[in-house]
C-alpha positions as CSV (number, residue, x, y, z in Angstrom):
1,X,35.2,32.9,-23.8
2,X,34.0,35.7,-21.6
3,X,32.8,35.7,-18.0
4,X,30.2,37.8,-16.3
5,X,30.7,41.4,-15.2
6,X,28.6,43.3,-12.6
7,X,26.4,44.6,-15.4
8,X,26.6,42.0,-18.2
9,X,26.4,38.2,-18.8
10,X,29.4,36.5,-20.4
11,X,29.3,34.0,-23.3
12,X,29.6,31.0,-21.1
13,X,26.5,31.9,-19.1
14,X,24.6,32.7,-22.3
15,X,25.7,29.3,-23.8
16,X,24.5,27.5,-20.7
17,X,21.2,29.4,-20.7
18,X,20.3,28.7,-24.3
19,X,21.5,25.1,-24.2
20,X,19.4,24.2,-21.2
21,X,16.5,26.1,-22.7
22,X,16.7,24.0,-25.8
23,X,17.0,20.8,-23.8
24,X,14.0,21.6,-21.7
25,X,11.7,22.5,-24.6
26,X,12.7,19.1,-26.1
27,X,12.4,17.0,-22.9
28,X,9.0,17.9,-21.7
29,X,7.1,17.2,-25.0
30,X,9.2,14.1,-25.5
31,X,8.3,12.7,-22.0
32,X,4.5,13.4,-22.6
33,X,4.8,11.8,-26.1
34,X,6.6,8.7,-24.8
35,X,4.2,8.2,-21.9
36,X,1.2,8.1,-24.3
37,X,2.7,5.6,-26.7
38,X,1.2,2.1,-26.9
39,X,3.2,-1.1,-26.2
40,X,0.9,-3.8,-27.5
41,X,3.4,-5.3,-29.9
42,X,7.1,-5.9,-30.0
43,X,7.8,-3.1,-32.4
44,X,5.6,-0.7,-30.4
45,X,7.3,-1.5,-27.2
46,X,10.8,-1.1,-28.8
47,X,9.8,2.4,-30.1
48,X,8.3,3.4,-26.8
49,X,11.4,2.3,-24.9
50,X,13.6,4.1,-27.4
51,X,11.7,7.4,-26.8
52,X,12.0,6.9,-23.0
53,X,15.7,6.1,-23.3
54,X,16.3,9.3,-25.2
55,X,14.2,11.2,-22.5
56,X,16.2,9.6,-19.7
57,X,19.6,10.1,-21.3
58,X,18.9,13.7,-22.0
59,X,17.7,14.1,-18.4
60,X,21.0,12.9,-17.1
61,X,22.8,15.3,-19.4
62,X,20.6,18.2,-18.2
63,X,21.4,17.2,-14.6
64,X,25.1,17.5,-15.1
65,X,24.8,20.6,-17.3
66,X,22.7,22.3,-14.6
67,X,25.3,21.5,-12.0
68,X,28.0,23.0,-14.2
69,X,25.9,26.1,-14.9
70,X,25.2,26.6,-11.1
71,X,28.9,26.1,-10.3
72,X,29.8,28.6,-13.0
73,X,27.2,31.1,-11.7
74,X,28.6,30.8,-8.2
75,X,32.1,31.5,-9.5
76,X,31.1,34.6,-11.4
77,X,29.9,38.1,-10.5
78,X,26.2,38.4,-10.6
79,X,25.0,41.1,-13.0
80,X,22.9,43.8,-11.4
81,X,19.1,43.6,-11.6
82,X,17.8,46.5,-13.8
83,X,14.5,46.7,-11.8
84,X,16.1,46.6,-8.4
85,X,14.4,49.9,-7.5
86,X,11.1,48.0,-7.7
87,X,11.7,45.8,-4.7
88,X,8.7,43.5,-4.8
89,X,9.1,42.9,-8.5
90,X,12.9,42.3,-8.1
91,X,12.3,39.9,-5.2
92,X,9.7,37.9,-7.3
93,X,12.1,37.7,-10.2
94,X,14.8,36.4,-7.9
95,X,12.4,33.9,-6.4
96,X,11.6,32.5,-9.9
97,X,15.3,32.3,-10.7
98,X,16.0,30.2,-7.6
99,X,13.0,28.0,-8.2
100,X,14.1,27.5,-11.7
101,X,17.7,26.7,-10.7
102,X,16.4,24.1,-8.2
103,X,14.1,22.6,-10.8
104,X,16.9,22.0,-13.2
105,X,18.5,19.8,-10.7
106,X,15.5,18.2,-8.9
107,X,13.5,17.2,-12.0
108,X,16.2,15.1,-13.7
109,X,17.5,13.8,-10.3
110,X,14.1,12.5,-9.2
111,X,13.6,11.0,-12.6
112,X,17.0,9.3,-12.4
113,X,16.3,7.9,-8.9
114,X,12.9,6.6,-10.1
115,X,14.7,4.8,-13.0
116,X,17.4,3.4,-10.7
117,X,14.8,2.0,-8.2
118,X,12.7,0.5,-11.0
119,X,13.3,-3.0,-12.4
120,X,13.1,-3.1,-16.2
121,X,12.0,-1.0,-19.1
122,X,14.0,1.6,-21.0
123,X,17.7,2.0,-20.1
124,X,19.8,5.1,-20.0
125,X,22.2,5.2,-22.9
126,X,25.6,5.4,-21.2
127,X,28.3,2.9,-20.1
128,X,28.1,3.6,-16.3
129,X,25.3,1.2,-15.3
130,X,21.6,1.8,-14.5
131,X,21.7,1.9,-10.7
132,X,22.6,4.6,-8.2
133,X,24.4,4.2,-4.9
134,X,22.0,3.8,-1.9
135,X,19.0,3.5,-4.2
136,X,17.2,0.1,-3.7
137,X,15.2,-1.7,-6.3
138,X,11.8,-1.1,-4.7
139,X,8.5,-0.4,-6.3
140,X,7.2,1.8,-3.4
141,X,10.4,3.8,-3.4
142,X,10.3,4.2,-7.1
143,X,6.7,5.4,-7.0
144,X,7.6,8.1,-4.5
145,X,10.3,9.5,-6.7
146,X,8.1,9.1,-9.8
147,X,5.5,11.3,-8.1
148,X,8.2,13.8,-7.0
149,X,9.4,13.9,-10.6
150,X,5.9,14.9,-11.8
151,X,5.4,17.4,-9.0
152,X,8.7,19.1,-9.6
153,X,8.1,19.0,-13.4
154,X,5.0,21.1,-12.8
155,X,7.0,23.6,-10.7
156,X,9.6,23.7,-13.6
157,X,6.9,24.4,-16.1
158,X,5.3,27.2,-14.0
159,X,8.8,28.7,-13.4
160,X,9.6,28.7,-17.1
161,X,6.3,30.4,-17.9
162,X,6.9,33.1,-15.2
163,X,10.5,33.5,-16.4
164,X,9.5,34.0,-20.0
165,X,6.7,36.3,-19.0
166,X,9.1,38.4,-17.0
167,X,11.6,38.6,-19.8
168,X,8.9,39.7,-22.3
169,X,7.7,42.4,-19.8
170,X,11.2,43.8,-19.5
171,X,11.5,43.9,-23.3
172,X,8.1,45.2,-24.4
173,X,6.8,47.1,-21.4
174,X,9.8,48.3,-19.4
175,X,11.8,48.6,-22.6
176,X,15.1,47.8,-20.8
177,X,17.9,45.5,-21.9
178,X,17.3,42.6,-19.5
179,X,16.4,40.2,-22.3
180,X,19.0,41.5,-24.7
181,X,21.7,40.9,-22.1
182,X,21.2,37.2,-22.6
183,X,21.6,37.4,-26.4
184,X,24.9,37.3,-28.3
185,X,27.1,40.3,-28.1
186,X,27.8,42.7,-25.2
187,X,25.0,45.0,-24.1
188,X,25.8,47.5,-21.4
189,X,23.0,49.2,-19.4
190,X,22.9,53.0,-19.4
191,X,22.6,53.0,-15.6
192,X,22.1,50.5,-12.8
193,X,19.8,51.2,-9.7
194,X,21.0,50.4,-6.2
195,X,20.9,46.7,-5.5
196,X,19.1,45.1,-2.5
197,X,20.0,41.5,-1.9
198,X,18.3,39.3,0.7
199,X,17.6,35.6,1.5
200,X,13.9,36.0,1.0
201,X,13.9,34.7,-2.6
202,X,15.7,31.6,-1.6
203,X,13.3,31.0,1.3
204,X,10.4,31.7,-1.1
205,X,11.7,29.0,-3.5
206,X,12.0,26.5,-0.7
207,X,8.4,27.4,0.3
208,X,7.3,26.9,-3.3
209,X,8.6,23.4,-3.4
210,X,7.1,22.5,0.0
211,X,3.7,23.9,-1.2
212,X,4.0,21.8,-4.4
213,X,4.6,18.6,-2.4
214,X,1.7,19.4,-0.1
215,X,-0.6,19.9,-3.1
216,X,0.7,16.7,-4.6
217,X,0.1,14.8,-1.4
218,X,-3.5,16.2,-1.2
219,X,-4.1,15.0,-4.8
220,X,-3.0,11.5,-3.7
221,X,0.1,11.4,-5.9
222,X,2.2,9.8,-3.2
223,X,-0.4,7.1,-2.3
224,X,0.4,3.5,-3.1
225,X,-0.1,2.7,-6.8
226,X,-3.2,0.7,-6.3
227,X,-4.5,1.7,-9.7
228,X,-1.8,-0.2,-11.5
229,X,-2.3,-3.3,-9.3
230,X,-6.0,-3.3,-10.1
231,X,-5.2,-3.7,-13.8
232,X,-4.0,-7.2,-13.1
233,X,-6.3,-10.0,-12.0
234,X,-6.4,-10.9,-8.3
235,X,-3.9,-13.6,-7.5
236,X,-5.4,-16.9,-6.7
237,X,-4.7,-18.0,-3.1
238,X,-3.2,-21.5,-2.9
239,X,-4.2,-23.9,-0.1
240,X,-1.7,-25.7,2.1
241,X,-0.7,-29.1,0.7
242,X,0.1,-32.3,2.5
243,X,3.8,-33.3,2.0
244,X,6.5,-35.5,3.2
245,X,8.6,-32.4,3.6
246,X,7.3,-28.9,4.8
247,X,8.8,-25.9,3.1
248,X,9.9,-23.4,5.8
249,X,11.0,-20.6,3.6
250,X,12.1,-20.2,0.0
251,X,12.0,-18.2,-3.2
252,X,10.8,-18.9,-6.7
253,X,12.3,-16.3,-8.9
254,X,12.5,-15.6,-12.7
255,X,14.8,-13.4,-14.8
256,X,13.8,-12.2,-18.2
257,X,15.8,-10.3,-20.7
258,X,14.1,-7.1,-21.8
259,X,15.6,-4.5,-24.2
260,X,19.1,-5.8,-23.4
261,X,18.7,-5.7,-19.6
262,X,17.8,-8.4,-17.0
263,X,14.5,-7.9,-15.2
264,X,14.1,-10.0,-12.1
265,X,10.9,-11.0,-10.5
266,X,9.4,-13.6,-8.1
267,X,6.2,-15.4,-7.2
268,X,4.9,-14.6,-3.7
269,X,2.5,-17.6,-3.5
270,X,3.4,-21.2,-4.3
271,X,3.2,-24.6,-2.7
272,X,5.4,-27.7,-3.0
273,X,4.3,-31.2,-2.1
274,X,7.6,-33.0,-1.7
275,X,8.2,-36.7,-1.2
276,X,11.9,-37.5,-1.0
277,X,14.1,-40.3,0.3
278,X,17.8,-40.5,0.3
279,X,17.4,-44.1,-0.8
280,X,16.1,-44.6,-4.4
281,X,13.4,-47.1,-5.2
282,X,13.6,-49.9,-7.7
283,X,13.1,-47.5,-10.6
284,X,15.9,-45.2,-9.4
285,X,13.4,-42.6,-8.2
286,X,14.1,-40.7,-5.0
287,X,10.6,-39.4,-4.8
288,X,8.4,-36.8,-6.5
289,X,7.3,-33.2,-6.3
290,X,4.3,-31.2,-7.3
291,X,4.6,-27.4,-7.2
292,X,1.6,-25.2,-7.7
293,X,2.2,-21.5,-8.5
294,X,-0.2,-18.6,-8.2
295,X,0.5,-16.8,-11.5
296,X,-1.0,-13.5,-10.3
297,X,1.4,-13.4,-7.3
298,X,4.3,-12.5,-9.7
299,X,6.0,-9.2,-9.3
300,X,8.2,-8.2,-12.2
301,X,9.3,-4.6,-11.6
302,X,7.7,-2.0,-13.8
303,X,6.3,-4.6,-16.2
304,X,4.2,-6.6,-13.7
305,X,0.9,-5.5,-15.1
306,X,2.0,-6.1,-18.6
307,X,3.2,-9.6,-17.7
308,X,-0.3,-10.5,-16.5
309,X,-1.9,-9.6,-19.9
310,X,-3.3,-12.1,-22.4
311,X,-0.3,-12.0,-24.6
312,X,2.0,-13.0,-21.8
313,X,1.0,-15.1,-18.7
314,X,-2.8,-14.5,-19.2
315,X,-3.4,-14.7,-15.4
316,X,-7.1,-13.9,-15.8
317,X,-7.6,-17.2,-17.6
318,X,-4.8,-19.4,-16.3
319,X,-4.3,-18.4,-12.7
320,X,-2.2,-21.4,-11.7
321,X,0.9,-23.1,-13.1
322,X,1.8,-26.7,-12.1
323,X,5.1,-28.4,-12.1
324,X,5.0,-32.3,-11.6
325,X,8.2,-34.2,-11.6
326,X,10.1,-37.3,-10.4
327,X,13.2,-36.7,-8.4
328,X,16.2,-38.6,-9.8
329,X,19.9,-38.8,-9.0
330,X,22.1,-36.8,-11.4
331,X,25.8,-37.6,-10.8
332,X,26.6,-36.0,-7.4
333,X,23.4,-33.9,-7.5
334,X,19.7,-34.4,-8.3
335,X,17.2,-33.4,-10.9
336,X,13.4,-33.0,-11.0
337,X,12.3,-34.3,-14.3
338,X,8.7,-33.8,-15.4
339,X,6.3,-31.3,-16.9
340,X,5.3,-27.7,-16.4
341,X,1.8,-26.7,-17.2
342,X,1.7,-22.9,-17.8
343,X,-0.9,-20.9,-19.7
344,X,-2.7,-24.1,-20.6
345,X,0.4,-25.6,-22.3
346,X,2.2,-28.7,-20.9
347,X,5.9,-28.9,-21.7
348,X,8.7,-31.2,-20.4
349,X,11.1,-29.5,-18.0
350,X,14.2,-30.7,-16.2
351,X,15.3,-28.8,-13.0
352,X,18.8,-29.7,-11.8
353,X,19.4,-28.9,-8.1
354,X,21.8,-29.3,-5.3
355,X,20.7,-30.7,-2.0
356,X,22.2,-30.6,1.5
357,X,20.5,-32.6,4.3
358,X,21.3,-32.1,7.9
359,X,19.2,-34.4,10.0
360,X,15.6,-33.6,9.2
361,X,16.4,-30.2,7.5
362,X,17.1,-30.0,3.8
363,X,18.4,-27.0,1.8
364,X,17.8,-27.1,-1.9
365,X,19.1,-24.8,-4.7
366,X,18.1,-25.2,-8.4
367,X,18.0,-23.4,-11.6
368,X,16.7,-24.1,-15.1
369,X,15.9,-22.2,-18.3
370,X,12.6,-22.1,-20.1
371,X,11.8,-20.8,-23.6
372,X,8.8,-18.5,-23.4
373,X,7.7,-19.5,-26.9
374,X,7.1,-23.1,-25.7
375,X,4.2,-21.7,-23.7
376,X,2.9,-19.2,-26.3
377,X,4.1,-16.3,-24.2
378,X,4.8,-13.0,-26.0
379,X,3.7,-14.2,-29.4
380,X,3.6,-10.6,-30.6
381,X,7.3,-10.4,-29.8
382,X,8.6,-12.9,-32.5
383,X,12.3,-12.0,-31.9
384,X,14.6,-11.1,-29.0
385,X,15.1,-7.4,-29.9
386,X,12.5,-6.5,-27.2
387,X,12.0,-9.6,-25.2
388,X,14.4,-12.5,-24.9
389,X,13.3,-16.1,-25.5
390,X,15.0,-17.6,-22.5
391,X,13.6,-17.2,-18.9
392,X,15.9,-18.2,-16.1
393,X,14.0,-19.9,-13.2
394,X,15.7,-20.1,-9.8
395,X,14.4,-22.0,-6.8
396,X,15.8,-21.9,-3.3
397,X,14.1,-23.5,-0.3
398,X,14.6,-24.9,3.1
399,X,12.3,-27.8,4.2
400,X,11.9,-30.0,7.2
401,X,11.0,-33.7,7.2
402,X,7.6,-34.5,8.6
């Protein structure tokens, strides 16, 4: 395998060039195609996720290939520009090259960060996990990098067009060997003009990315994703309830299994009317609880809007879920045994929980599992290949006695 010289490109550089070119012309159409696919059935969602997984996996491969190419380029002599005597044209060519190099790193990197910050949907096909160090699971953070991914992708597309146009100009108008130097074999130029190197092309590339981000900001690409939120019905606001215990803080969370990965979410608005006594009554009851949950207050990562749809929680029609249960002793712990009404379906549910009471303050932790098919949720997903049947429900709260 041959390295570069001061006048020609070696086989390694050529291999990197055409490999990345092939990957790019595959990636961009694939991303557009995957984004436009429907996901109204289990089979459709599985196929859409598969296309996005291919797109993301190739993106990670491009990222590391681009880093390897840049490292190789730095270690090698840079072949002379054959149009160096045309200073403005040569400087513009270098500017496009630097912009293109940056895009090969920034486009897959921003897409990767967006993936790592997003909960759910299509996984990257590799054994090293889906997260990234220092990247939080946060919808707003994910939206920023999704927008940067789109902006930088546009820069990449423009850079490719200019790069190809420049190569064709060299070949058909200037009739020099610039394009042929990147094809198999060794092509030596007859002569090389004096070279004039400067930092202006690098500064120009930085300016191009800053300009692209400014344009993206003016187009509203970095604004909060209110459009997606507007697709879901407004969450019903629950009124404060009278209770023997007042919940001071707590979480009501769920975990679903989607495409082989856990997707975690939580309800922001819920109330609990709790009547509890350490001493049981004649029927062995320690009290009762009624929990009302605003279904539309659920956040479930990238699939929040989908979860609100008619095939799932149908929040537009059934905006509130209700859990009514008696509190009973269960060996050394307790259980809330009753019914959950969700999406118009009432189903028996048992919630085991631990309880620690210190004076008038109680800390409760409980978990149970529900089967989504018991509530007619996701009926178009008849198996677990796309969406698991079990939904883990976790409750943690601190309450004070009134």
